[in-house]
C-alpha positions in Angstrom: 0.0 0.0 0.0 1.4 3.4 -0.9 1.1 6.4 1.3 0.3 10.0 0.3 3.5 11.7 -0.7 4.2 14.6 1.5 4.3 18.2 0.2 7.9 18.6 1.4 9.0 15.7 -0.8 8.7 17.8 -3.9 10.8 20.5 -2.4 13.5 18.0 -1.2 13.6 16.3 -4.6 13.9 19.7 -6.3 16.9 20.6 -4.0 18.5 17.2 -4.7 18.1 17.9 -8.5 19.4 21.4 -8.4 22.4 20.4 -6.2 23.2 17.2 -8.1 26.5 18.6 -9.4 27.8 18.8 -5.9 28.6 15.2 -4.8 28.3 16.2 -1.1 24.6 17.0 -1.5 23.9 13.3 -1.1 25.3 13.3 2.4 23.5 14.4 5.6 23.9 14.3 9.3 22.0 11.6 11.2 21.4 12.1 14.9 20.6 9.2 17.2 20.2 9.0 21.0 22.9 7.2 22.9 22.3 4.8 25.9 23.2 7.7 28.3 20.7 10.0 26.7 23.0 12.2 24.6 22.5 13.0 20.9 25.2 11.5 18.6 25.7 12.7 15.1 27.4 11.2 12.0 27.3 11.7 8.3 25.5 9.2 6.1 24.6 8.8 2.5 21.1 9.2 1.0 20.1 6.0 -0.7 16.8 7.2 -2.1 13.2 6.9 -1.0 11.3 3.7 -0.5 9.0 3.3 -3.5 5.7 5.2 -3.1 6.5 6.5 0.3 8.2 9.3 2.2 10.6 6.9 3.9 14.3 7.9 3.5 16.7 5.0 2.9 20.0 4.8 4.8 22.4 1.9 5.4 24.5 0.8 8.3 26.4 -2.2 9.8 24.7 -3.9 12.7 28.0 -3.8 14.5 27.9 0.0 14.5 27.1 2.4 17.3 24.2 3.9 15.4 22.5 0.4 15.1 22.9 -0.1 18.8 21.4 3.4 19.5 18.5 2.7 17.1 17.8 -0.7 18.6 17.3 1.0 22.0 15.5 4.2 20.8 14.3 4.5 17.2 13.9 8.3 17.5 16.2 10.3 15.2 16.7 13.4 13.1 18.5 14.2 10.0 19.9 17.6 9.0 20.6 18.1 5.3 22.1 21.3 3.9 22.2 22.1 0.2 24.9 24.7 -0.5 24.0 25.7 -4.0 20.3 26.5 -3.2 21.0 27.5 0.4 18.4 25.2 1.9 18.2 23.2 5.1 15.9 20.3 5.8 15.6 18.9 9.3 13.6 15.6 9.2 12.5 14.1 12.5 11.0 10.6 12.9 11.4 7.0 13.9 13.7 4.6 12.1 12.8 1.0 11.1 15.7 -1.5 11.0 15.6 -4.0 8.2 18.1 -6.8 8.9 18.2 -10.4 7.5 15.7 -11.6 10.2 13.0 -9.1 9.0 9.7 -11.0 8.5 8.4 -8.6 5.8 9.3 -10.1 2.4 8.9 -6.7 0.6 11.3 -5.0 3.0 13.8 -7.9 2.7 13.6 -7.5 -1.1 14.3 -3.8 -0.7 17.3 -4.6 1.5 18.7 -6.8 -1.3 18.1 -4.1 -4.0 20.0 -1.5 -1.9 22.9 -4.0 -1.4 23.0 -4.8 -5.2 23.3 -1.0 -6.0 26.3 -0.5 -3.7 29.8 -0.3 -5.2 32.3 -3.0 -4.5 34.2 -0.5 -2.2 31.0 0.2 -0.2 30.3 -3.5 0.1 33.8 -4.3 1.2 33.4 -2.1 4.3 30.9 -4.6 5.7 33.7 -7.2 5.7 36.1 -5.1 7.7 37.0 -5.7 11.4 34.4 -4.7 14.0 33.9 -1.0 14.3 35.2 0.8 17.4 37.4 -2.2 18.5 41.0 -1.3 19.3 43.1 -1.1 16.1 45.8 -3.6 15.8 49.1 -2.8 14.0 48.8 -3.7 10.3 45.3 -5.3 10.6 44.8 -8.0 8.0 41.6 -7.6 6.0 40.8 -11.0 4.7 38.0 -10.9 2.1 37.6 -14.2 0.3 34.7 -13.1 -1.9 32.3 -10.3 -1.8 28.7 -11.3 -2.3 27.3 -9.3 -5.2 23.6 -10.1 -4.9 22.9 -11.4 -1.3 23.7 -8.9 1.5 26.1 -10.0 4.1 24.4 -10.7 7.5 25.7 -7.5 9.2 24.2 -5.3 6.5 21.2 -3.3 7.6 18.8 -1.0 5.7 17.4 1.9 7.8 14.1 3.5 6.9 13.5 6.9 8.4 9.7 7.4 8.8 9.3 11.3 8.8 7.0 12.8 11.3 8.1 16.4 11.2 10.1 18.4 8.6 11.6 21.8 9.1 12.5 23.4 5.7 14.5 26.6 5.9 15.5 28.6 2.8 18.5 30.8 3.7 18.2 33.1 0.7 16.1 36.2 0.5 15.2 38.9 3.0 13.4 37.7 5.0 14.3 34.1 4.7 11.5 31.5 4.4 10.8 28.7 6.9 8.1 26.1 6.9 7.3 23.3 9.3 5.4 20.2 8.1 3.9 17.9 10.7 2.3 14.5 10.1 -1.1 14.4 11.7 -3.1 11.4 13.1 -5.1 11.3 9.9 -1.9 10.8 7.9 -2.2 14.3 6.4 0.6 16.8 6.5 0.0 20.1 8.3 2.0 23.0 6.8 2.8 26.0 8.9 4.8 29.0 7.8 7.0 30.3 10.7 9.5 33.0 11.3 13.1 32.0 10.3 
């Protein structure tokens, strides 16, 4: 079942299109909440939207800190800045984790599609030693064969389910800022606010 595409999606897709010449426009900051209650930020890569939805696709390794945070608390926010058009999108919501044990066949299929689209270099990172463990001198990275089609077990697809979007256009005088909130009836409420 498809959901109603949010009004902010058109604006975000336009920003992506207008900033496509700048490779860094596909990167954004993802904030999660650590076990001790502090926000933790890192840069991630935009992997597209789940078909016929507003869900933002991101990937991670289940051995990573962000996976641990999201397992304990799925609340998160992304902050995305587009330098060419001078726009910022802050998207707040809950993240769904799609691992190999997911029971939804459609989501498992999506996980496989995302894996297949990754470059060999991106796939190789999932075969590296465990993140955040002490680094040994001259660590040997032994990769016998990288699976092209079937995701490695520690590969995880993240789906950010937006609930609130804050869009700020930093050009013009005054600047424009609009907040979109997902209501209980699955409609988006748009409110223009002061920048």
